[in-house]
MDAnalysis code that builds the backbone (N, CA, C; Angstrom):
import MDAnalysis as mda
import numpy as np

u = mda.Universe.empty(543, n_residues=181, atom_resindex=np.repeat(np.arange(181), 3), trajectory=True)
u.add_TopologyAttr("name", ["N", "CA", "C"] * 181)
u.add_TopologyAttr("resid", np.arange(1, 182))
u.add_TopologyAttr("resname", ["MET", "LYS", "ILE", "VAL", "GLY", "LEU", "ASP", "THR", "GLU", "THR", "THR", "GLY", "LEU", "PHE", "THR", "PRO", "ASP", "HIS", "ARG", "ILE", "ILE", "GLU", "VAL", "TYR", "ALA", "GLY", "LEU", "TRP", "ASP", "PHE", "ASP", "THR", "HIS", "LYS", "ARG", "GLU", "ARG", "VAL", "LEU", "GLU", "TYR", "ARG", "ILE", "ASN", "PRO", "GLU", "ARG", "SER", "ILE", "ALA", "ALA", "ASP", "ALA", "GLN", "ARG", "VAL", "HIS", "GLY", "ILE", "SER", "ALA", "SER", "ASP", "LEU", "ILE", "GLY", "LYS", "PRO", "THR", "PHE", "HIS", "ALA", "ILE", "ALA", "PRO", "HIS", "LEU", "ILE", "THR", "PHE", "LEU", "GLY", "ASP", "ALA", "ASP", "LEU", "ILE", "VAL", "ALA", "HIS", "ASN", "GLY", "ASP", "GLY", "PHE", "ASP", "VAL", "PRO", "TYR", "LEU", "ASN", "GLN", "GLU", "LEU", "LYS", "ARG", "CYS", "GLY", "PHE", "PRO", "LEU", "ILE", "THR", "THR", "PRO", "SER", "PHE", "ASP", "THR", "MET", "LEU", "SER", "GLY", "ARG", "TRP", "ALA", "THR", "PRO", "ASN", "GLY", "LYS", "LEU", "PRO", "ASN", "LEU", "GLY", "GLU", "LEU", "CYS", "PHE", "ALA", "CYS", "ASP", "VAL", "PRO", "TYR", "ASP", "PRO", "ALA", "LYS", "ALA", "HIS", "ALA", "ALA", "SER", "TYR", "ASP", "VAL", "GLU", "VAL", "MET", "VAL", "GLU", "CYS", "PHE", "PHE", "ARG", "GLY", "CYS", "ASP", "TRP", "LYS", "TRP", "PHE", "GLU", "LEU", "PRO", "LYS", "GLU", "THR", "VAL"])
u.atoms.positions = np.array([
    [55.495, 0.307, -10.368],
    [56.196, 0.251, -9.096],
    [55.468, -0.744, -8.183],
    [56.240, -1.503, -7.450],
    [55.702, -2.462, -6.482],
    [55.976, -1.943, -5.078],
    [54.954, -2.042, -4.218],
    [55.140, -1.681, -2.817],
    [54.831, -2.889, -1.944],
    [55.514, -2.959, -0.810],
    [55.187, -3.953, 0.202],
    [54.627, -3.210, 1.403],
    [53.412, -3.554, 1.787],
    [52.844, -3.100, 3.055],
    [53.321, -4.071, 4.118],
    [53.845, -3.540, 5.225],
    [54.522, -4.369, 6.215],
    [54.076, -4.029, 7.630],
    [53.933, -5.063, 8.454],
    [53.728, -4.865, 9.887],
    [54.302, -6.066, 10.629],
    [54.757, -5.800, 11.846],
    [55.263, -6.859, 12.719],
    [54.583, -6.752, 14.071],
    [54.551, -7.857, 14.769],
    [54.180, -7.881, 16.185],
    [55.364, -8.513, 16.905],
    [55.583, -8.111, 18.157],
    [56.818, -8.479, 18.848],
    [56.567, -8.928, 20.283],
    [57.637, -9.432, 20.894],
    [57.561, -9.841, 22.305],
    [57.624, -8.648, 23.245],
    [57.965, -7.471, 22.730],
    [58.066, -6.264, 23.558],
    [58.655, -5.124, 22.765],
    [59.012, -4.086, 23.470],
    [59.557, -2.893, 22.836],
    [60.900, -3.174, 22.186],
    [61.363, -2.239, 21.380],
    [62.569, -2.403, 20.579],
    [63.818, -2.378, 21.459],
    [64.221, -3.550, 21.887],
    [65.481, -3.751, 22.615],
    [66.102, -5.039, 22.074],
    [67.416, -5.216, 22.221],
    [68.072, -6.384, 21.622],
    [67.564, -7.743, 22.099],
    [66.949, -7.814, 23.272],
    [66.508, -9.121, 23.759],
    [65.090, -9.487, 23.319],
    [64.349, -8.556, 22.719],
    [63.003, -8.876, 22.243],
    [63.049, -9.379, 20.807],
    [61.985, -10.063, 20.398],
    [61.937, -10.736, 19.102],
    [60.616, -10.456, 18.381],
    [60.638, -10.672, 17.074],
    [59.433, -10.586, 16.252],
    [58.686, -11.906, 16.377],
    [57.353, -11.806, 16.551],
    [56.532, -13.022, 16.655],
    [55.504, -13.136, 15.532],
    [55.317, -12.055, 14.789],
    [54.406, -12.104, 13.648],
    [54.887, -11.090, 12.614],
    [54.851, -11.494, 11.363],
    [55.163, -10.576, 10.265],
    [54.126, -10.798, 9.172],
    [53.641, -9.686, 8.648],
    [52.716, -9.722, 7.511],
    [53.245, -8.748, 6.480],
    [53.384, -9.216, 5.255],
    [53.814, -8.370, 4.155],
    [52.951, -8.686, 2.950],
    [52.399, -7.646, 2.354],
    [51.617, -7.796, 1.132],
    [52.294, -7.017, 0.026],
    [52.346, -7.598, -1.165],
    [52.941, -6.928, -2.315],
    [51.815, -6.387, -3.195],
    [51.829, -5.069, -3.419],
    [50.823, -4.394, -4.227],
    [51.468, -3.751, -5.446],
    [50.699, -3.673, -6.515],
    [51.075, -2.877, -7.678],
    [50.611, -1.446, -7.401],
    [51.541, -0.512, -7.418],
    [51.220, 0.877, -7.073],
    [50.203, 1.477, -8.049],
    [50.339, 1.182, -9.341],
    [49.463, 1.801, -10.336],
    [48.033, 1.283, -10.272],
    [47.862, -0.020, -10.067],
    [46.516, -0.605, -10.072],
    [45.911, -0.717, -8.674],
    [46.736, -0.561, -7.653],
    [46.323, -0.721, -6.248],
    [45.878, -2.158, -5.957],
    [46.299, -3.096, -6.771],
    [45.921, -4.503, -6.589],
    [46.999, -5.242, -5.802],
    [46.547, -6.005, -4.807],
    [47.480, -6.853, -4.069],
    [47.770, -8.087, -4.912],
    [49.069, -8.421, -4.988],
    [49.486, -9.543, -5.824],
    [49.838, -10.783, -5.019],
    [50.480, -10.592, -3.875],
    [50.920, -11.733, -3.052],
    [50.962, -11.313, -1.591],
    [50.995, -12.332, -0.743],
    [51.077, -12.110, 0.702],
    [52.093, -13.071, 1.294],
    [52.826, -12.586, 2.273],
    [53.694, -13.419, 3.095],
    [53.271, -13.165, 4.539],
    [52.936, -14.225, 5.244],
    [52.474, -14.062, 6.630],
    [53.010, -15.212, 7.466],
    [53.642, -14.858, 8.577],
    [54.183, -15.865, 9.483],
    [53.898, -15.496, 10.921],
    [53.575, -16.507, 11.707],
    [53.714, -16.447, 13.158],
    [55.065, -17.091, 13.437],
    [55.811, -16.547, 14.396],
    [57.207, -16.935, 14.602],
    [57.446, -17.292, 16.059],
    [58.133, -18.405, 16.293],
    [58.520, -18.795, 17.637],
    [59.708, -17.926, 18.064],
    [59.518, -17.082, 19.086],
    [60.604, -16.172, 19.472],
    [61.665, -16.819, 20.355],
    [61.410, -18.026, 20.803],
    [62.328, -18.735, 21.693],
    [62.599, -17.921, 22.973],
    [61.567, -17.236, 23.421],
    [61.606, -16.466, 24.671],
    [60.158, -16.116, 25.035],
    [59.979, -15.562, 26.209],
    [58.637, -15.192, 26.667],
    [58.173, -13.905, 25.986],
    [56.879, -13.640, 26.120],
    [56.278, -12.424, 25.579],
    [55.930, -11.519, 26.750],
    [56.348, -10.262, 26.682],
    [56.035, -9.299, 27.740],
    [54.517, -9.150, 27.856],
    [54.028, -9.066, 29.088],
    [52.589, -8.956, 29.332],
    [51.985, -7.745, 28.629],
    [52.683, -6.621, 28.634],
    [52.177, -5.413, 27.964],
    [52.025, -5.642, 26.464],
    [52.984, -6.315, 25.864],
    [52.925, -6.598, 24.427],
    [51.775, -7.552, 24.128],
    [51.613, -8.566, 24.953],
    [50.533, -9.530, 24.727],
    [49.165, -8.864, 24.842],
    [49.031, -7.901, 25.746],
    [47.761, -7.169, 25.863],
    [47.461, -6.383, 24.590],
    [48.482, -5.910, 23.911],
    [48.276, -5.134, 22.687],
    [47.866, -6.039, 21.527],
    [48.643, -7.081, 21.242],
    [48.386, -7.882, 20.046],
    [47.623, -9.173, 20.308],
    [47.511, -9.601, 21.545],
    [46.724, -10.789, 21.871],
    [47.364, -12.109, 21.499],
    [48.643, -12.117, 21.186],
    [49.345, -13.354, 20.821],
    [50.052, -13.888, 22.061],
    [49.778, -15.140, 22.394],
    [50.398, -15.748, 23.576],
    [51.511, -16.707, 23.150],
    [52.344, -17.067, 24.094],
    [53.424, -18.016, 23.827],
    [52.867, -19.346, 23.323],
    [51.717, -19.763, 23.842],
    [51.134, -21.037, 23.398],
    [50.683, -20.972, 21.937],
    [50.360, -19.773, 21.438],
    [49.995, -19.615, 20.029],
    [51.184, -19.867, 19.100],
    [52.392, -19.819, 19.648],
    [53.597, -19.895, 18.827],
    [54.326, -21.234, 18.921],
    [53.765, -22.166, 19.666],
    [54.359, -23.499, 19.772],
    [54.337, -24.169, 18.396],
    [55.478, -24.673, 17.979],
    [55.586, -25.355, 16.690],
    [55.760, -24.432, 15.499],
    [55.771, -23.131, 15.724],
    [55.972, -22.178, 14.627],
    [57.462, -22.094, 14.304],
    [57.799, -21.669, 13.079],
    [59.219, -21.563, 12.712],
    [59.905, -20.422, 13.462],
    [61.211, -20.493, 13.562],
    [61.989, -19.402, 14.158],
    [62.194, -18.313, 13.103],
    [62.644, -17.145, 13.545],
    [62.930, -16.072, 12.601],
    [64.019, -16.507, 11.622],
    [65.021, -17.190, 12.111],
    [66.106, -17.657, 11.242],
    [65.559, -18.503, 10.094],
    [64.541, -19.302, 10.353],
    [63.966, -20.169, 9.323],
    [63.167, -19.390, 8.280],
    [62.495, -18.323, 8.684],
    [61.655, -17.589, 7.723],
    [62.407, -16.451, 7.033],
    [63.547, -16.047, 7.578],
    [64.277, -14.880, 7.065],
    [64.566, -14.950, 5.560],
    [65.026, -16.080, 5.014],
    [65.288, -16.103, 3.565],
    [64.038, -15.794, 2.732],
    [62.885, -16.303, 3.152],
    [61.629, -16.048, 2.430],
    [61.259, -14.568, 2.519],
    [61.425, -13.992, 3.705],
    [61.114, -12.580, 3.914],
    [62.039, -11.690, 3.083],
    [63.321, -11.987, 3.082],
    [64.293, -11.204, 2.303],
    [63.936, -11.237, 0.815],
    [63.607, -12.406, 0.309],
    [63.225, -12.542, -1.102],
    [61.958, -11.750, -1.395],
    [60.973, -11.865, -0.526],
    [59.701, -11.160, -0.714],
    [59.923, -9.649, -0.725],
    [60.645, -9.132, 0.262],
    [60.899, -7.696, 0.337],
    [61.739, -7.212, -0.833],
    [62.572, -8.090, -1.370],
    [63.411, -7.733, -2.510],
    [62.634, -7.481, -3.788],
    [61.382, -7.930, -3.833],
    [60.532, -7.693, -5.004],
    [59.892, -6.309, -4.983],
    [60.101, -5.552, -3.915],
    [59.452, -4.246, -3.764],
    [60.402, -3.105, -4.100],
    [59.809, -2.037, -4.616],
    [60.535, -0.792, -4.827],
    [60.445, 0.102, -3.598],
    [59.442, -0.161, -2.745],
    [59.197, 0.661, -1.572],
    [58.503, -0.183, -0.511],
    [58.953, -0.049, 0.733],
    [58.282, -0.677, 1.868],
    [57.454, 0.395, 2.555],
    [56.171, 0.111, 2.779],
    [55.260, 1.052, 3.426],
    [54.830, 0.445, 4.754],
    [54.988, 1.218, 5.835],
    [54.596, 0.731, 7.156],
    [54.201, 1.910, 8.032],
    [53.288, 1.674, 8.951],
    [52.887, 2.693, 9.924],
    [53.809, 2.545, 11.128],
    [54.619, 3.546, 11.374],
    [55.709, 3.530, 12.349],
    [56.818, 2.576, 11.891],
    [56.943, 2.449, 10.598],
    [57.949, 1.559, 10.024],
    [59.372, 2.036, 10.221],
    [59.596, 3.341, 10.079],
    [60.964, 3.855, 10.215],
    [61.425, 3.842, 11.665],
    [60.486, 3.950, 12.594],
    [60.847, 3.968, 14.004],
    [60.739, 2.622, 14.689],
    [60.086, 1.645, 14.033],
    [59.876, 0.365, 14.713],
    [60.074, -0.842, 13.793],
    [59.198, -1.035, 12.815],
    [59.184, -2.286, 12.051],
    [60.485, -2.564, 11.297],
    [60.964, -1.596, 10.524],
    [62.184, -1.824, 9.743],
    [63.407, -1.973, 10.652],
    [63.598, -1.098, 11.662],
    [64.733, -1.343, 12.567],
    [64.634, -2.685, 13.296],
    [63.427, -3.081, 13.684],
    [63.247, -4.375, 14.361],
    [63.634, -5.519, 13.432],
    [63.159, -5.445, 12.171],
    [63.525, -6.484, 11.208],
    [65.035, -6.524, 10.988],
    [65.646, -5.357, 10.864],
    [67.096, -5.333, 10.668],
    [67.836, -5.882, 11.882],
    [67.327, -5.623, 13.072],
    [67.933, -6.183, 14.284],
    [67.874, -7.715, 14.253],
    [66.724, -8.249, 13.864],
    [66.567, -9.701, 13.781],
    [67.438, -10.290, 12.670],
    [67.475, -9.624, 11.520],
    [68.307, -10.115, 10.414],
    [69.781, -10.131, 10.809],
    [70.234, -9.069, 11.445],
    [71.628, -8.998, 11.884],
    [71.926, -10.099, 12.897],
    [71.033, -10.297, 13.850],
    [71.210, -11.327, 14.881],
    [71.360, -12.705, 14.250],
    [70.637, -12.949, 13.158],
    [70.661, -14.251, 12.501],
    [71.706, -14.344, 11.386],
    [72.455, -13.254, 11.140],
    [73.522, -13.289, 10.143],
    [73.072, -13.079, 8.711],
    [71.911, -12.432, 8.515],
    [71.403, -12.168, 7.170],
    [71.653, -10.705, 6.790],
    [71.628, -10.400, 5.479],
    [71.794, -9.006, 5.052],
    [70.622, -8.138, 5.524],
    [70.909, -6.874, 5.758],
    [69.896, -5.936, 6.236],
    [69.022, -5.451, 5.081],
    [67.863, -4.942, 5.425],
    [66.931, -4.389, 4.446],
    [67.489, -3.056, 3.946],
    [67.551, -2.920, 2.631],
    [68.029, -1.665, 2.040],
    [66.978, -1.010, 1.146],
    [65.840, -1.655, 0.977],
    [64.758, -1.097, 0.172],
    [64.288, 0.210, 0.804],
    [64.069, 1.265, 0.011],
    [63.547, 2.510, 0.587],
    [62.219, 2.260, 1.304],
    [61.963, 3.062, 2.332],
    [60.721, 2.886, 3.089],
    [59.943, 4.191, 3.160],
    [58.655, 4.039, 3.413],
    [57.750, 5.170, 3.590],
    [56.950, 4.903, 4.847],
    [56.986, 5.838, 5.776],
    [56.306, 5.678, 7.064],
    [55.036, 6.525, 7.064],
    [53.880, 5.856, 7.070],
    [52.604, 6.580, 7.026],
    [52.342, 7.363, 8.308],
    [52.969, 6.971, 9.401],
    [52.811, 7.734, 10.636],
    [53.620, 9.035, 10.552],
    [54.895, 8.936, 10.206],
    [55.742, 10.132, 10.134],
    [55.278, 11.105, 9.060],
    [54.722, 10.578, 7.975],
    [54.276, 11.426, 6.875],
    [52.802, 11.792, 6.971],
    [52.145, 11.404, 8.054],
    [50.708, 11.602, 8.160],
    [50.244, 12.656, 9.144],
    [51.098, 13.590, 9.489],
    [50.694, 14.635, 10.447],
    [49.469, 15.419, 9.973],
    [49.265, 15.485, 8.665],
    [48.094, 16.166, 8.115],
    [46.784, 15.511, 8.574],
    [46.865, 14.267, 9.062],
    [45.671, 13.509, 9.434],
    [45.108, 13.882, 10.802],
    [45.842, 14.670, 11.572],
    [45.374, 15.048, 12.914],
    [45.191, 16.568, 12.976],
    [44.211, 17.023, 13.752],
    [43.947, 18.465, 13.793],
    [45.097, 19.284, 14.374],
    [45.873, 18.698, 15.272],
    [46.963, 19.447, 15.899],
    [48.335, 19.095, 15.327],
    [48.373, 18.268, 14.272],
    [49.626, 17.936, 13.619],
    [50.485, 16.924, 14.356],
    [49.908, 16.234, 15.342],
    [50.680, 15.193, 16.040],
    [50.792, 13.963, 15.145],
    [51.693, 13.065, 15.510],
    [51.809, 11.812, 14.772],
    [50.518, 11.016, 14.955],
    [49.881, 10.604, 13.863],
    [48.608, 9.900, 13.995],
    [48.792, 8.425, 14.330],
    [47.907, 7.904, 15.170],
    [47.861, 6.455, 15.273],
    [47.110, 5.950, 14.045],
    [47.071, 4.650, 13.856],
    [46.473, 4.105, 12.643],
    [44.987, 4.430, 12.558],
    [44.287, 4.421, 13.678],
    [42.865, 4.771, 13.679],
    [42.626, 6.200, 13.218],
    [43.469, 7.112, 13.652],
    [43.339, 8.514, 13.236],
    [43.633, 8.676, 11.747],
    [44.630, 7.952, 11.256],
    [44.936, 8.016, 9.832],
    [43.765, 7.474, 9.016],
    [43.191, 6.375, 9.460],
    [42.030, 5.802, 8.771],
    [40.860, 6.792, 8.755],
    [40.602, 7.438, 9.883],
    [39.515, 8.412, 9.957],
    [39.728, 9.529, 8.934],
    [40.953, 10.062, 8.876],
    [41.254, 11.153, 7.948],
    [41.136, 10.717, 6.490],
    [41.386, 9.435, 6.219],
    [41.340, 8.913, 4.847],
    [40.003, 8.269, 4.511],
    [39.052, 8.333, 5.444],
    [37.731, 7.735, 5.256],
    [37.828, 6.232, 4.973],
    [38.716, 5.581, 5.720],
    [38.887, 4.132, 5.638],
    [38.285, 3.531, 6.913],
    [37.334, 2.611, 6.802],
    [36.753, 1.996, 8.002],
    [37.844, 1.352, 8.864],
    [37.720, 1.544, 10.174],
    [38.721, 1.030, 11.120],
    [37.998, 0.407, 12.295],
    [38.333, -0.826, 12.604],
    [37.715, -1.562, 13.705],
    [38.755, -1.779, 14.805],
    [38.659, -1.043, 15.919],
    [39.639, -1.203, 17.000],
    [39.730, -2.638, 17.524],
    [38.651, -3.414, 17.395],
    [38.682, -4.802, 17.861],
    [39.592, -5.672, 16.992],
    [39.831, -5.260, 15.754],
    [40.699, -6.017, 14.853],
    [42.121, -5.465, 14.825],
    [42.310, -4.286, 15.403],
    [43.612, -3.606, 15.366],
    [44.686, -4.439, 16.055],
    [45.898, -4.241, 15.627],
    [47.105, -4.885, 16.151],
    [47.251, -6.335, 15.724],
    [46.415, -6.779, 14.802],
    [46.712, -8.012, 14.066],
    [47.451, -7.521, 12.827],
    [48.623, -8.049, 12.572],
    [49.473, -7.518, 11.511],
    [48.744, -7.462, 10.170],
    [47.988, -8.492, 9.831],
    [47.305, -8.511, 8.534],
    [46.272, -7.390, 8.445],
    [45.477, -7.199, 9.486],
    [44.466, -6.139, 9.480],
    [45.122, -4.767, 9.381],
    [46.137, -4.547, 10.192],
    [46.804, -3.242, 10.200],
    [47.390, -2.906, 8.831],
    [47.982, -3.883, 8.157],
    [48.548, -3.617, 6.833],
    [47.440, -3.306, 5.827],
    [46.378, -4.069, 5.852],
    [45.295, -3.851, 4.877],
    [44.739, -2.432, 4.965],
    [44.415, -1.957, 6.166],
    [43.850, -0.610, 6.284],
    [44.916, 0.455, 6.051],
    [46.140, 0.197, 6.481],
    [47.224, 1.165, 6.285],
    [47.518, 1.364, 4.803],
    [47.538, 0.277, 4.028],
    [47.808, 0.398, 2.590],
    [46.665, 1.140, 1.901],
    [45.448, 0.896, 2.327],
    [44.318, 1.644, 1.765],
    [44.489, 3.142, 2.046],
    [44.908, 3.493, 3.251],
    [45.201, 4.896, 3.584],
    [46.350, 5.436, 2.735],
    [47.387, 4.635, 2.563],
    [48.535, 5.048, 1.757],
    [48.102, 5.389, 0.341],
    [47.314, 4.525, -0.283],
    [46.871, 4.792, -1.650],
    [45.993, 6.042, -1.720],
    [45.097, 6.203, -0.752],
    [44.265, 7.415, -0.752],
    [45.117, 8.662, -0.549],
    [46.056, 8.600, 0.396],
    [46.935, 9.745, 0.631],
    [47.761, 10.090, -0.595],
    [48.198, 9.075, -1.342],
    [48.951, 9.323, -2.583],
    [48.027, 9.898, -3.657],
    [46.841, 9.304, -3.813],
    [45.890, 9.787, -4.824],
    [45.485, 11.233, -4.552],
    [45.329, 11.576, -3.277],
    [44.912, 12.933, -2.893],
    [46.099, 13.894, -2.801],
    [47.296, 13.388, -3.092],
    [48.535, 14.184, -3.054],
    [48.882, 14.677, -1.644],
    [48.475, 13.924, -0.641],
    [48.802, 14.267, 0.750],
    [50.090, 13.595, 1.191],
    [50.471, 12.523, 0.498],
    [51.743, 11.857, 0.757],
    [52.696, 12.174, -0.384],
    [53.932, 12.427, -0.043],
    [54.976, 12.644, -1.039],
    [55.957, 11.473, -0.955],
    [56.072, 10.739, -2.059],
    [56.923, 9.560, -2.081],
    [58.395, 9.945, -2.110],
    [59.247, 9.062, -1.592],
    [60.695, 9.322, -1.652],
    [61.141, 9.485, -3.108],
    [62.052, 10.408, -3.333],
    [62.509, 10.709, -4.692],
    [63.084, 9.484, -5.394],
    [63.742, 8.591, -4.647],
    [64.363, 7.428, -5.286],
    [63.343, 6.419, -5.806],
    [62.059, 6.572, -5.464],
    [61.043, 5.634, -5.938],
    [60.152, 6.229, -7.011],
    [60.224, 7.526, -7.224],
    [59.322, 8.178, -8.189],
    [59.899, 8.076, -9.585],
])
């Protein structure tokens, strides 16, 4: 089975006028836990970035000058995601996958239909009170080193999240969707 670890960074919260400005996707072999390929883009959103969003991810509009638009990278992303049996993301079902589908629809591309697994929604076991864990809390529970100074860079977040995913699966704390087993 092949999984894609996925994360996006955006110009703001999930509303139709905001855009994706960074996408990182890594393709892993589920059995060997080996990463096989990576797709990573910074994207020109053709709009400003909300100050709150920029404070979180540290990406400024000037960082995106000369970068491709989402429309330009979408075919590559669709092909890459199509190689996966499962998309794994932290807050993926509530944010990343709907955001990607919003962008794909806006640009006239087919929507993502690959099954997904959300490590946040499935990770309540990682917190003492059963709340939805942030990525740092999930890493702590899985004994995965986590550096808050590196957090919110899509590549870093995917790397530690996938390590947590594999540990959670190995320890039988995560239950995979039936259509992927």
